[in-house]
ZAFIFI-279816 format. One line per field, with one value per atom (N, C-alpha, C, CB): residue in one letter; x, y, z. Coordinates in nm, 4 decimals, decimal comma. Last residue first. Glycine has a CB too. Layout:
// ZAFIFI-279816
rest a	...
x X	...
y Y	...
z Z	...
// end
This chain:
// ZAFIFI-279816
rest l	l	l	l	k	k	k	k	g	g	g	g	g	g	g	g	s	s	s	s	d	d	d	d	l	l	l	l	r	r	r	r	h	h	h	h	q	q	q	q	i	i	i	i	l	l	l	l	r	r	r	r	k	k	k	k	v	v	v	v	d	d	d	d	a	a	a	a	d	d	d	d	v	v	v	v	q	q	q	q	l	l	l	l	l	l	l	l	d	d	d	d	t	t	t	t	q	q	q	q	l	l	l	l	e	e	e	e	r	r	r	r	l	l	l	l	a	a	a	a	d	d	d	d	n	n	n	n	y	y	y	y	c	c	c	c	k	k	k	k	k	k	k	k	k	k	k	k	l	l	l	l	v	v	v	v	q	q	q	q	e	e	e	e	i	i	i	i	g	g	g	g	i	i	i	i	e	e	e	e	k	k	k	k	r	r	r	r	s	s	s	s	t	t	t	t	i	i	i	i	l	l	l	l	l	l	l	l	y	y	y	y	l	l	l	l	d	d	d	d	a	a	a	a	i	i	i	i	d	d	d	d	n	n	n	n	l	l	l	l	f	f	f	f	l	l	l	l	e	e	e	e	r	r	r	r	i	i	i	i	g	g	g	g	d	d	d	d	v	v	v	v	d	d	d	d	i	i	i	i	c	c	c	c	e	e	e	e	d	d	d	d	f	f	f	f	a	a	a	a	d	d	d	d	i	i	i	i	i	i	i	i	i	i	i	i	y	y	y	y	v	v	v	v	t	t	t	t	g	g	g	g	a	a	a	a	c	c	c	c	k	k	k	k	l	l	l	l	a	a	a	a	e	e	e	e	s	s	s	s	l	l	l	l	a	a	a	a	v	v	v	v	m	m	m	m	i	i	i	i	e	e	e	e	d	d	d	d	e	e	e	e	d	d	d	d	a	a	a	a	e	e	e	e	r	r	r	r	s	s	s	s	g	g	g	g	q	q	q	q	q	q	q	q	c	c	c	c	s	s	s	s	e	e	e	e	y	y	y	y	l	l	l	l	a	a	a	a	e	e	e	e	v	v	v	v	s	s	s	s	e	e	e	e	l	l	l	l	i	i	i	i	i	i	i	i	k	k	k	k	e	e	e	e	y	y	y	y	l	l	l	l	q	q	q	q	a	a	a	a	l	l	l	l	l	l	l	l	s	s	s	s	l	l	l	l	l	l	l	l	m	m	m	m	d	d	d	d	r	r	r	r	i	i	i	i	g	g	g	g	r	r	r	r	k	k	k	k	k	k	k	k	q	q	q	q	d	d	d	d	g	g	g	g	f	f	f	f	n	n	n	n	f	f	f	f	y	y	y	y	f	f	f	f	y	y	y	y	l	l	l	l	i	i	i	i	h	h	h	h	r	r	r	r	s	s	s	s	p	p	p	p	f	f	f	f	a	a	a	a	i	i	i	i	r	r	r	r	l	l	l	l	d	d	d	d	e	e	e	e	i	i	i	i	i	i	i	i	t	t	t	t	s	s	s	s	a	a	a	a	l	l	l	l	i	i	i	i	t	t	t	t	k	k	k	k	g	g	g	g	c	c	c	c	s	s	s	s	p	p	p	p	i	i	i	i	g	g	g	g	h	h	h	h	l	l	l	l	w	w	w	w	l	l	l	l	v	v	v	v	e	e	e	e	g	g	g	g	s	s	s	s	s	s	s	s	m	m	m	m
x -0,4437	-0,5267	-0,5553	-0,6669	-0,0949	-0,2512	-0,3276	-0,2717	0,1460	0,0793	-0,0624	0,0978	0,2492	0,2320	0,1633	0,3474	0,2907	0,3685	0,3807	0,3590	0,0437	0,1528	0,2975	0,1514	-0,1468	-0,1668	-0,0262	-0,2953	-0,0704	-0,0615	-0,0661	-0,1877	-0,1093	-0,0028	0,0305	0,0230	-0,4068	-0,3167	-0,1576	-0,3460	-0,5059	-0,5191	-0,4251	-0,6806	-0,3935	-0,3461	-0,3720	-0,4245	-0,5625	-0,4042	-0,3490	-0,3415	-0,8305	-0,7616	-0,6349	-0,7747	-0,7763	-0,8226	-0,8041	-0,9873	-0,7698	-0,6712	-0,6711	-0,7061	-1,0100	-0,8862	-0,7897	-0,8487	-1,2169	-1,2018	-1,0841	-1,2790	-1,1422	-1,1272	-1,1203	-1,2760	-1,1990	-1,1007	-1,0441	-1,1139	-1,4896	-1,3795	-1,2528	-1,3692	-1,5959	-1,5829	-1,5011	-1,7075	-1,3784	-1,5061	-1,4617	-1,5542	-1,3191	-1,2319	-1,3811	-1,1478	-1,1327	-1,2537	-1,2338	-1,3271	-0,9861	-0,9696	-1,0936	-0,8472	-0,9131	-1,0234	-0,9498	-1,1448	-0,7943	-0,7714	-0,8652	-0,6088	-0,8041	-0,8826	-0,8459	-1,0373	-0,6878	-0,6328	-0,7118	-0,6423	-0,7555	-0,7347	-0,6667	-0,6574	-0,7474	-0,6467	-0,6143	-0,5516	-0,9269	-0,9143	-0,7570	-0,9334	-1,2172	-1,0692	-1,0315	-1,0276	-1,4626	-1,3941	-1,2433	-1,4316	-1,6171	-1,6272	-1,5198	-1,8028	-1,5469	-1,5053	-1,5014	-1,5738	-1,6560	-1,5150	-1,4766	-1,4518	-1,9131	-1,8531	-1,6976	-1,8884	-1,9979	-2,0274	-1,9179	-2,1852	-1,9327	-1,8627	-1,8499	-1,9134	-2,1199	-2,0043	-1,8838	-2,0155	-2,3772	-2,3427	-2,2007	-2,4174	-2,3351	-2,3282	-2,3255	-2,4438	-2,1127	-2,2477	-2,2284	-2,2573	-1,9505	-1,9434	-2,1011	-1,8934	-1,8683	-1,9347	-1,9537	-2,0468	-1,5463	-1,6747	-1,7404	-1,6927	-1,2128	-1,2978	-1,4513	-1,2633	-0,9532	-1,1165	-1,1562	-1,2212	-0,6526	-0,7152	-0,8755	-0,6430	-0,4366	-0,5591	-0,6048	-0,6629	-0,1657	-0,1982	-0,3335	-0,1165	0,0117	-0,1083	-0,1216	-0,2130	0,2164	0,2586	0,1363	0,3849	0,0850	0,2089	0,1836	0,3417	-0,1955	-0,1109	-0,0188	-0,1865	-0,3965	-0,2725	-0,1806	-0,2297	-0,7071	-0,6169	-0,4769	-0,6033	-0,8752	-0,8693	-0,7256	-1,0084	-0,9233	-0,8025	-0,8116	-0,8452	-1,0919	-0,9756	-0,8649	-1,0225	-1,3010	-1,1568	-1,0436	-1,1342	-1,5322	-1,4646	-1,3036	-1,5485	-1,6860	-1,5189	-1,4509	-1,4840	-1,9463	-1,8596	-1,7073	-1,8808	-2,0492	-2,0432	-1,9626	-2,1694	-2,1493	-2,0566	-1,9970	-2,0731	-2,3098	-2,2828	-2,1357	-2,2969	-2,2978	-2,4483	-2,4207	-2,5540	-2,1168	-2,0947	-2,2170	-1,9425	-2,0814	-2,1930	-2,1972	-2,1775	-1,9175	-2,0526	-2,1535	-2,0707	-1,6808	-1,7356	-1,8743	-1,6712	-1,5187	-1,6399	-1,7255	-1,6532	-1,2042	-1,2987	-1,4221	-1,2843	-0,9676	-1,0896	-1,1724	-1,1625	-0,6287	-0,6985	-0,8613	-0,6296	-0,3779	-0,4955	-0,5757	-0,5631	-0,0258	-0,1118	-0,2765	-0,0378	0,1759	0,0635	0,0090	-0,0523	0,4719	0,4045	0,3014	0,4841	0,4364	0,5327	0,4438	0,6373	0,2771	0,3211	0,3878	0,2553	0,1915	0,3127	0,3716	0,3122	-0,0698	0,0544	0,2030	0,0193	-0,1977	-0,1360	-0,0840	-0,2295	-0,2437	-0,2002	-0,1344	-0,3063	-0,4279	-0,3132	-0,2321	-0,3321	-0,6408	-0,5685	-0,4167	-0,6646	-0,7273	-0,6856	-0,5924	-0,8326	-0,8209	-0,7177	-0,6655	-0,7819	-1,0352	-0,9157	-0,7878	-0,9888	-1,1998	-1,1339	-1,0079	-1,2655	-1,2775	-1,1969	-1,1455	-1,2433	-1,4429	-1,3321	-1,2238	-1,3891	-1,6542	-1,5399	-1,4283	-1,5893	-1,7835	-1,6683	-1,6158	-1,7376	-1,7264	-1,7933	-1,7149	-1,8281	-1,6381	-1,5921	-1,6920	-1,3800	-1,8530	-1,7875	-1,7682	-1,8817	-1,7508	-1,8368	-1,7568	-1,8916	-1,5481	-1,6846	-1,8059	-1,6714	-1,2665	-1,3641	-1,5063	-1,3157	-1,1638	-1,1345	-1,2177	-1,1284	-1,3405	-1,3491	-1,3037	-1,4837	-1,2752	-1,3884	-1,3920	-1,3871	-1,0588	-1,1641	-1,2679	-1,1728	-0,8768	-0,8853	-1,0171	-0,7373	-0,8724	-0,9241	-0,9476	-0,8599	-0,7723	-0,9024	-0,9585	-0,9207	-0,5060	-0,5966	-0,7589	-0,5304	-0,4461	-0,4222	-0,5237	-0,2337	-0,4306	-0,5126	-0,5316	-0,4329	-0,2124	-0,3475	-0,4818	-0,3282	-0,0100	-0,0426	-0,2008	0,0766	0,0364	0,0294	-0,0488	-0,0391	0,2781	0,1859	0,1661	0,2530	0,2242	0,2910	0,2236	0,3099	0,0519	0,2107	0,2942	0,2084	-0,1894	-0,0934	0,0496	-0,1220	-0,2464	-0,2325	-0,1410	-0,3767	-0,3238	-0,2078	-0,1623	-0,2519	-0,5500	-0,4422	-0,2991	-0,4850	-0,6918	-0,6772	-0,5267	-0,8268	-0,7649	-0,6769	-0,6380	-0,7274	-0,8953	-0,7894	-0,7102	-0,8244	-1,1265	-1,0470	-0,9175	-1,1194	-1,2403	-1,1970	-1,0947	-1,3006	-1,3038	-1,1956	-1,1564	-1,2688	-1,5203	-1,3688	-1,2803	-1,3597	-1,7087	-1,6404	-1,4883	-1,7418	-1,7862	-1,7098	-1,6410	-1,7896	-1,8927	-1,7621	-1,6799	-1,8059	-2,0278	-2,0519	-1,8798	-2,1117	-2,0272	-2,1316	-2,0615	-2,3189	-1,9540	-1,8313	-1,9218	-1,7146	-2,1284	-1,9955	-1,9087	-1,9105	-2,3197	-2,3491	-2,2208	-2,4530	-2,2891	-2,2039	-2,2472	-2,0306	-2,3974	-2,4216	-2,3776	-2,3942	-2,2086	-2,3538	-2,4072	-2,4656	-1,8925	-1,9840	-2,1239	-1,9182	-1,5693	-1,7153	-1,8120	-1,7618	-1,2449	-1,3454	-1,5002	-1,3268	-0,9781	-1,1081	-1,1774	-1,1780	-0,6087	-0,7350	-0,8649	-0,7011	-0,2914	-0,3888	-0,5224	-0,3875	0,0214	-0,0469	-0,1922	0,0128	0,3254	0,1928	0,1082	0,1499	0,6357	0,5479	0,4129	0,5461	0,8191	0,8139	0,7356	0,9292	0,7510	0,7292	0,7544	0,8705	0,6877	0,7078	0,6975	0,6194	0,6398	0,7037	0,7446	0,6414	0,4597	0,5910	0,6913	0,5785	0,2507	0,3018	0,4416	0,1829	0,1705	0,2535	0,3161	0,1936	0,0937	0,1836	0,2547	0,1314	-0,1556	-0,0379	0,0751	-0,0707	-0,3074	-0,2596	-0,1270	-0,3874	-0,3470	-0,2885	-0,2391	-0,3922	-0,5040	-0,3789	-0,3024	-0,4115	-0,7113	-0,6497	-0,5130	-0,7280	-0,8094	-0,7824	-0,6932	-0,9304	-0,8858	-0,7658	-0,7132	-0,8121	-1,0695	-0,9547	-0,8469	-0,9708	-1,2710	-1,2224	-1,0896	-1,3489	-1,3016	-1,2531	-1,1782	-1,3718	-1,4089	-1,2885	-1,2371	-1,2034	-1,6949	-1,5737	-1,4173	-1,5843	-1,9259	-1,8275	-1,7505	-1,9085	-2,0780	-2,0476	-2,0041	-2,1539	-1,8556	-1,9769	-1,9578	-2,0038	-1,6021	-1,6861	-1,8031	-1,6163	-1,3415	-1,4724	-1,4927	-1,5570	-1,1147	-1,1300	-1,2706	-1,0427	-0,9488	-1,0879	-1,1327	-1,2142	-0,7208	-0,7171	-0,8421	-0,5932	-0,6223	-0,7053	-0,7208	-0,8235	-0,2969	-0,4117	-0,4718	-0,3370	-0,1108	-0,2106	-0,3122	-0,1685	0,1521	0,1173	-0,0001	0,2304	0,0628	0,1102	0,0737	0,1091	0,0915	0,0106	0,0962	-0,0478
y -2,0352	-1,9954	-1,8472	-2,0951	-2,0844	-2,0707	-2,0037	-1,9665	-2,3119	-2,1929	-2,1748	-2,1255	-2,5375	-2,5258	-2,4067	-2,5374	-2,5289	-2,4651	-2,4489	-2,3767	-2,6405	-2,6801	-2,6622	-2,6385	-2,4489	-2,5889	-2,6298	-2,7014	-2,2580	-2,2016	-2,3398	-2,0879	-2,3692	-2,3497	-2,3370	-2,2500	-2,4227	-2,5606	-2,4816	-2,6552	-2,1412	-2,2248	-2,3536	-2,2732	-2,0675	-2,0154	-2,1212	-1,8739	-2,2566	-2,2576	-2,2014	-2,1804	-2,1616	-2,2834	-2,3054	-2,3470	-1,8804	-1,9207	-2,0581	-1,8910	-1,9326	-1,8515	-1,8976	-1,6819	-2,0633	-2,1231	-2,0569	-2,1360	-1,8698	-1,9870	-2,0598	-2,0633	-1,6788	-1,6167	-1,7665	-1,4974	-1,8120	-1,7679	-1,7371	-1,6726	-1,8369	-1,9526	-1,9168	-1,9750	-1,5715	-1,6516	-1,7556	-1,7075	-1,3209	-1,4291	-1,4906	-1,5197	-0,9885	-1,1140	-1,2030	-1,0654	-0,8144	-0,8784	-0,9842	-0,9241	-0,4991	-0,6511	-0,7151	-0,6631	-0,2650	-0,3197	-0,4260	-0,3472	0,0902	-0,0432	-0,1195	-0,0785	0,4251	0,2949	0,1552	0,2859	0,5589	0,5881	0,4687	0,7491	0,6595	0,5195	0,5013	0,4454	0,9583	0,8859	0,7337	0,9440	0,9769	1,0038	0,9335	1,1780	0,9061	0,8788	0,8900	0,7779	0,9926	1,0534	1,0260	0,9965	0,7900	0,9399	1,0326	1,0062	0,5515	0,5879	0,7032	0,5372	0,5955	0,5997	0,5952	0,4990	0,6610	0,7496	0,7268	0,7468	0,3770	0,5075	0,6201	0,5619	0,1894	0,2101	0,3297	0,1400	0,3149	0,2994	0,2971	0,1756	0,2299	0,3600	0,4019	0,3902	-0,0450	0,0551	0,1956	0,0388	-0,2239	-0,1493	-0,0387	-0,0613	-0,4618	-0,4162	-0,3543	-0,5469	-0,3613	-0,4360	-0,3911	-0,4595	-0,2461	-0,2166	-0,3683	-0,0923	-0,0432	-0,2106	-0,1449	-0,3377	0,1082	0,1350	-0,0147	0,2673	0,2502	0,1562	0,1662	0,0711	0,4743	0,4884	0,3373	0,6245	0,6503	0,5345	0,5317	0,4318	0,9688	0,9260	0,7976	0,9833	1,1438	1,0276	0,9600	1,0386	1,4054	1,3232	1,1732	1,3608	1,5135	1,4626	1,3766	1,3884	1,7210	1,6686	1,6596	1,6997	1,5636	1,6753	1,6102	1,7386	1,3319	1,4240	1,5156	1,5337	1,2163	1,1303	1,2180	0,9216	1,3428	1,2753	1,2307	1,1539	1,4772	1,5367	1,4330	1,6960	1,2650	1,3425	1,3864	1,4739	1,1291	1,1018	1,1817	0,9592	1,1890	1,2646	1,2547	1,2369	0,9834	1,0718	1,1845	1,1044	0,8057	0,8051	0,8705	0,7578	0,8402	0,9625	0,9480	1,1465	0,6701	0,7269	0,8362	0,7796	0,3624	0,5153	0,5886	0,5744	0,1131	0,1553	0,2826	0,0849	0,0760	0,0616	0,1105	-0,0646	0,0888	0,2123	0,2103	0,2497	-0,1106	-0,1041	0,0257	-0,1310	0,1002	0,0066	-0,0038	-0,0344	0,2768	0,2999	0,1539	0,4343	0,3503	0,2574	0,2759	0,1416	0,5487	0,5277	0,4439	0,6273	0,6356	0,5333	0,5509	0,4310	0,8777	0,8476	0,7345	0,9748	1,0378	0,9304	0,9107	0,8260	1,3848	1,2690	1,1666	1,2097	1,5632	1,4724	1,3960	1,4246	1,7960	1,7840	1,6899	1,8399	1,6909	1,7499	1,7530	1,9057	1,6555	1,5157	1,5781	1,3921	1,9114	1,7996	1,7198	1,7252	2,0028	2,0474	1,9812	2,1322	1,7932	1,7889	1,8695	1,8467	1,8712	1,7320	1,7228	1,6181	2,1136	2,1116	1,9630	2,1447	2,0703	2,1556	2,1604	2,3239	1,8944	1,8388	1,9497	1,8211	2,0549	1,9672	1,9077	1,8912	2,2267	2,2933	2,1771	2,3724	2,0773	2,1346	2,1910	2,2441	1,9911	1,8968	1,9615	1,7620	2,2437	2,1938	2,0503	2,3135	2,2404	2,2905	2,1637	2,2806	2,3840	2,2492	2,3228	2,1027	2,6397	2,5852	2,4538	2,7032	2,6513	2,7015	2,6757	2,8380	2,6223	2,5193	2,5610	2,4674	2,8787	2,7866	2,6949	2,8515	2,9484	3,0194	2,9274	3,0730	2,8194	2,7684	2,8248	2,6116	2,8976	2,9486	2,9142	2,9131	2,7728	2,9177	2,9585	3,0012	2,5285	2,5624	2,6840	2,5145	2,5503	2,5217	2,5585	2,3807	2,6377	2,7578	2,6820	2,8012	2,3773	2,4906	2,6006	2,5502	2,2311	2,1875	2,3256	2,0583	2,3541	2,3585	2,2829	2,2567	2,3096	2,4357	2,4495	2,5227	2,0418	2,0995	2,2065	1,9988	1,8303	1,9380	1,9795	2,0663	1,4429	1,5862	1,6898	1,6171	1,2600	1,2323	1,3625	1,1608	1,3528	1,3098	1,3077	1,1874	1,4359	1,5410	1,4499	1,6292	1,1797	1,2706	1,3590	1,3622	1,1475	1,0481	1,1176	0,8631	1,3684	1,3489	1,2286	1,3064	1,3280	1,4272	1,4258	1,5413	1,0493	1,0769	1,2054	1,0654	1,1745	1,0457	1,0603	0,9114	1,3764	1,3960	1,2908	1,4227	1,1753	1,3164	1,3495	1,4672	1,0185	0,9833	1,0846	0,8765	1,2164	1,1363	1,0705	1,0249	1,3069	1,3922	1,3392	1,5069	1,0564	1,1330	1,2475	1,2038	0,8463	0,9867	0,9873	1,1625	0,6670	0,6314	0,7429	0,6753	0,6437	0,6116	0,5803	0,4648	0,7319	0,8103	0,7503	0,8157	0,5450	0,6743	0,7809	0,7289	0,2414	0,3222	0,4762	0,2855	0,0594	0,0720	0,1757	-0,0234	0,1166	0,1978	0,1621	0,1578	0,2109	0,1079	0,1711	0,0893	0,2339	0,2400	0,1671	0,2530	0,2776	0,1593	0,2220	0,0142	0,4114	0,4461	0,3204	0,6001	0,5134	0,4045	0,4643	0,2060	0,5720	0,6177	0,5308	0,7699	0,5863	0,5068	0,5379	0,3738	0,7380	0,7855	0,6695	0,9158	0,5924	0,6507	0,6558	0,5905	0,4415	0,5921	0,6658	0,6407	0,1716	0,2200	0,4011	0,1289	-0,0211	0,1191	0,1807	0,1789	-0,2890	-0,2409	-0,1165	-0,2607	-0,2616	-0,3109	-0,2951	-0,4417	-0,1068	-0,0435	-0,1253	-0,0590	-0,2880	-0,1499	-0,0851	-0,0615	-0,4788	-0,5079	-0,3758	-0,5787	-0,3430	-0,3989	-0,4354	-0,5067	-0,3154	-0,1693	-0,2385	-0,0979	-0,5712	-0,4652	-0,3412	-0,4214	-0,6544	-0,7179	-0,6175	-0,8542	-0,4734	-0,4974	-0,5443	-0,6002	-0,5687	-0,4455	-0,4249	-0,3651	-0,8697	-0,7999	-0,6849	-0,7696	-0,8131	-0,8779	-0,8256	-1,0421	-0,6647	-0,6010	-0,6801	-0,5733	-0,8688	-0,7704	-0,6815	-0,7037	-1,1636	-1,1207	-0,9870	-1,2045	-1,1836	-1,2620	-1,2152	-1,2563	-1,0483	-1,1386	-1,2479	-1,2152	-0,9913	-0,9591	-1,0766	-0,8932	-0,9825	-1,0264	-1,0018	-1,1937	-0,7255	-0,8655	-0,8730	-0,9714	-0,5387	-0,5436	-0,6707	-0,4834	-0,2652	-0,4155	-0,4591	-0,4500	-0,0762	-0,0808	-0,2210	0,0173	0,1643	0,0222	-0,0075	-0,0623	0,4576	0,3799	0,2786	0,4186	0,6242	0,5099	0,4714	0,3506	0,7794	0,8333	0,7728	0,9016	0,5337	0,6547	0,7199	0,7466	0,2184	0,3303	0,4320	0,3624	-0,1092	0,0109	0,1361	0,0085
z 2,4775	2,3648	2,4133	2,3397	2,5610	2,6046	2,4803	2,7515	2,4308	2,4580	2,4914	2,3643	2,2965	2,4302	2,5037	2,4736	2,0156	2,0982	2,2455	2,0626	1,9501	1,9212	1,9988	1,8180	2,0272	2,0986	2,0690	2,0356	1,8439	1,9847	2,0465	2,0369	1,6093	1,6312	1,7922	1,5525	1,6434	1,6249	1,6425	1,4355	1,6280	1,7582	1,7471	1,7824	1,3698	1,5012	1,6271	1,5292	1,2132	1,2193	1,3386	1,1062	1,2732	1,2965	1,3236	1,2139	1,1613	1,3261	1,3410	1,3703	0,9254	0,9611	1,1329	0,9151	0,8558	0,8437	0,9129	0,7181	0,8960	0,9692	0,9822	0,9298	0,7293	0,8653	0,9613	0,9064	0,4804	0,5001	0,6635	0,4199	0,5616	0,5115	0,5513	0,3531	0,5441	0,6827	0,6747	0,7355	0,4038	0,4113	0,4926	0,2978	0,2762	0,3607	0,3575	0,5648	0,0424	0,0855	0,1730	-0,0193	-0,0356	0,0100	0,0811	0,1135	-0,2371	-0,1821	-0,1348	-0,2681	-0,2462	-0,2746	-0,1637	-0,2676	-0,4072	-0,3150	-0,3351	-0,3435	-0,5555	-0,4645	-0,3458	-0,4523	-0,8499	-0,7982	-0,6663	-0,8934	-0,8103	-0,8679	-0,8577	-0,8307	-0,5140	-0,6479	-0,6734	-0,6803	-0,2690	-0,3384	-0,4482	-0,3342	-0,3100	-0,2152	-0,2728	-0,0657	-0,4462	-0,5046	-0,4130	-0,4880	-0,3079	-0,4581	-0,5093	-0,5430	-0,0532	-0,0781	-0,2132	-0,0146	-0,1144	-0,0586	-0,1011	0,0843	-0,2323	-0,3080	-0,2655	-0,2713	-0,0289	-0,1601	-0,2265	-0,2459	0,1410	0,1886	0,0657	0,2728	0,0287	0,0624	0,0965	0,1624	-0,0001	-0,1332	-0,1175	-0,2214	0,1738	0,2012	0,0634	0,3868	0,3449	0,2123	0,1798	0,1101	0,6630	0,5701	0,4317	0,6177	0,7349	0,7210	0,6797	0,6106	0,8003	0,8035	0,8021	0,9885	0,6548	0,6979	0,6704	0,5885	0,6843	0,6718	0,7118	0,7345	0,5348	0,6054	0,5666	0,5550	0,5918	0,5523	0,5915	0,5995	0,4850	0,5396	0,5282	0,4904	0,4266	0,4585	0,5306	0,5369	0,2870	0,2390	0,2532	0,3246	0,2652	0,3696	0,2970	0,4831	0,1259	0,1169	0,1877	0,0519	0,2070	0,2112	0,1503	0,3719	0,1760	0,0481	0,0414	0,0530	0,3792	0,3029	0,1489	0,2857	0,5172	0,5968	0,5143	0,6734	0,4111	0,3763	0,4314	0,4531	0,4250	0,3127	0,3268	0,2966	0,6312	0,6134	0,5200	0,5651	0,6353	0,7007	0,6650	0,8293	0,5084	0,4201	0,4747	0,3780	0,7086	0,6124	0,5291	0,5672	0,9959	0,8614	0,8070	0,9214	1,1919	1,1412	1,0596	1,2615	1,1485	1,1776	1,1090	1,1128	1,1028	1,2206	1,2644	1,3454	0,8895	0,8732	0,9773	0,8546	1,0104	0,9574	0,9296	0,8418	1,1753	1,1850	1,1359	1,3054	1,2113	1,2232	1,2270	1,2895	1,0875	1,1473	1,1284	1,0765	1,1578	1,1214	1,1665	1,1720	1,0094	1,0895	1,0477	1,1099	1,0293	1,0234	1,0812	1,0958	0,9203	1,0236	0,9467	1,0592	0,9315	0,9033	0,9974	0,8931	1,0120	0,9623	0,9211	1,0739	1,1639	1,2270	1,1763	1,2745	1,0271	1,1021	1,1553	1,1782	0,8964	0,8110	0,8801	0,7740	1,1238	1,0507	0,9603	0,9933	1,2161	1,2998	1,2132	1,3717	0,9962	1,0506	1,1246	1,1067	1,0245	0,9074	0,9077	0,8028	1,2707	1,2779	1,1301	1,2887	1,2290	1,3379	1,3163	1,5003	1,0238	0,9929	1,1355	0,9585	1,1954	1,0666	1,0123	0,9393	1,3681	1,4092	1,3112	1,4872	1,2267	1,2972	1,3327	1,4352	1,1467	1,0452	1,1071	0,9537	1,3993	1,2901	1,1716	1,2199	1,6116	1,5282	1,4448	1,4471	1,9566	1,8079	1,7322	1,7692	2,2353	2,1460	2,0408	2,1090	2,4335	2,3516	2,2722	2,2567	2,6492	2,6720	2,5741	2,6818	2,5572	2,6089	2,6328	2,7344	2,5187	2,6488	2,6752	2,7688	2,3019	2,4217	2,5209	2,4503	2,0762	2,1351	2,2843	2,1263	1,9739	1,9028	1,9680	1,7753	2,1709	2,1953	2,1055	2,1485	2,0613	2,1936	2,2583	2,2659	1,8181	1,8260	1,9677	1,7912	1,8946	1,8254	1,8262	1,6321	1,9820	2,0921	2,0172	2,1128	1,7880	1,9038	1,9927	1,9925	1,6181	1,5577	1,6821	1,3930	1,7662	1,7765	1,7066	1,7067	1,9939	1,8289	1,8405	1,7070	2,1068	2,1458	1,9876	2,2633	2,0512	2,0210	2,0656	1,8832	2,1906	2,1315	2,1163	1,9721	2,2251	2,3318	2,3135	2,3677	2,0084	2,0652	2,1835	2,0970	1,8593	1,8050	1,9136	1,6797	2,0071	2,0558	1,9757	2,0003	1,9711	2,0824	2,0950	2,1319	1,6773	1,7353	1,8719	1,7175	1,7317	1,6658	1,6854	1,5512	1,8755	1,9052	1,8386	1,8542	1,7080	1,8117	1,8930	1,8650	1,4978	1,4771	1,6102	1,4048	1,5996	1,5692	1,5150	1,4736	1,6656	1,7584	1,7106	1,7921	1,4273	1,4855	1,6223	1,5024	1,2882	1,2329	1,3151	1,1066	1,5519	1,4639	1,4061	1,5860	1,7558	1,6621	1,5206	1,7386	2,0129	1,9001	1,7797	1,9405	2,2042	2,1822	2,0756	2,3135	2,2224	2,1740	2,1580	2,2700	2,1229	2,2127	2,1682	2,1909	1,9292	2,0499	2,1604	2,0765	1,7032	1,7016	1,8254	1,5783	1,6783	1,7759	1,7863	1,9433	1,5421	1,5748	1,6316	1,4973	1,7004	1,6585	1,6692	1,7721	1,5464	1,6073	1,5522	1,5624	1,5813	1,5268	1,6124	1,5760	1,4815	1,5422	1,4857	1,5223	1,5240	1,4705	1,5346	1,4851	1,4409	1,4735	1,4418	1,3961	1,4886	1,4172	1,4843	1,2971	1,6580	1,6589	1,5728	1,6395	1,5915	1,7459	1,7309	1,8718	1,3903	1,3745	1,4964	1,2840	1,4671	1,3548	1,3370	1,2657	1,6795	1,6874	1,5702	1,7145	1,5486	1,6771	1,7070	1,8099	1,3432	1,3365	1,4244	1,3042	1,5181	1,4403	1,4113	1,3306	1,6616	1,7310	1,6579	1,7982	1,4140	1,4984	1,5562	1,6473	1,3239	1,2324	1,3038	1,1300	1,5428	1,4948	1,4025	1,4159	1,4788	1,6173	1,6058	1,7000	1,2392	1,2468	1,4085	1,2244	1,3012	1,1889	1,2153	1,0518	1,4788	1,5289	1,4277	1,5364	1,2784	1,3796	1,4753	1,4571	1,0923	1,0548	1,2050	0,9702	1,1402	1,1874	1,1566	1,1500	1,0381	0,9874	1,0289	0,8317	1,1537	1,2332	1,1483	1,3465	0,8453	0,9680	1,0537	1,0203	0,5359	0,5908	0,7648	0,5404	0,4584	0,4617	0,5285	0,5192	0,3601	0,3892	0,4013	0,3029	0,3767	0,4136	0,4472	0,5357	0,1749	0,2623	0,2596	0,2009	0,2186	0,1895	0,2490	0,2449	0,0267	0,1320	0,0939	0,1705	-0,0247	-0,0833	0,0583	-0,1789	0,0962	0,0351	-0,0356	-0,0286	0,0239	0,0907	0,0281	0,0929	-0,1019	-0,0950	-0,0155	-0,1860	-0,0078	0,0182	-0,0031	0,1634
// end
């Protein structure tokens, strides 16, 4: 996957997309300990994990924990030191500026099909962010496919489909390996 591309991993419900996303996050942390690895898990059952605004705030907070960002300070000031909530556009501007300053960044967004506003992803991968790698997992839904294909330019969208049979075989191999190694499941 090249910088600036979006990898969309889609599959049927319960085929292991979230487990795969979590594994990718851990593998990236091990392989690239000095790089920024940001993630968000959408969850329709959790009011604070359903919207684009929630995702943007989470990504910005994760990046802010690692580096002090002028864009976050400016956002805080524009919101009268926290007396009003920033709107989605203000948060997107702050996150875009932060990403431009952060160097190489990996963003993993899981369960995008549980987002209440999939069209809100718009600028996240359209901005000129040189070293951004974006992985999105979801069910294959027409609305998400249309948004991603519309928003990704220059064939920057790469799709990878999972299915239950592939995951079952992988899980069986993992269990067998752990048992053969004398490890715990």
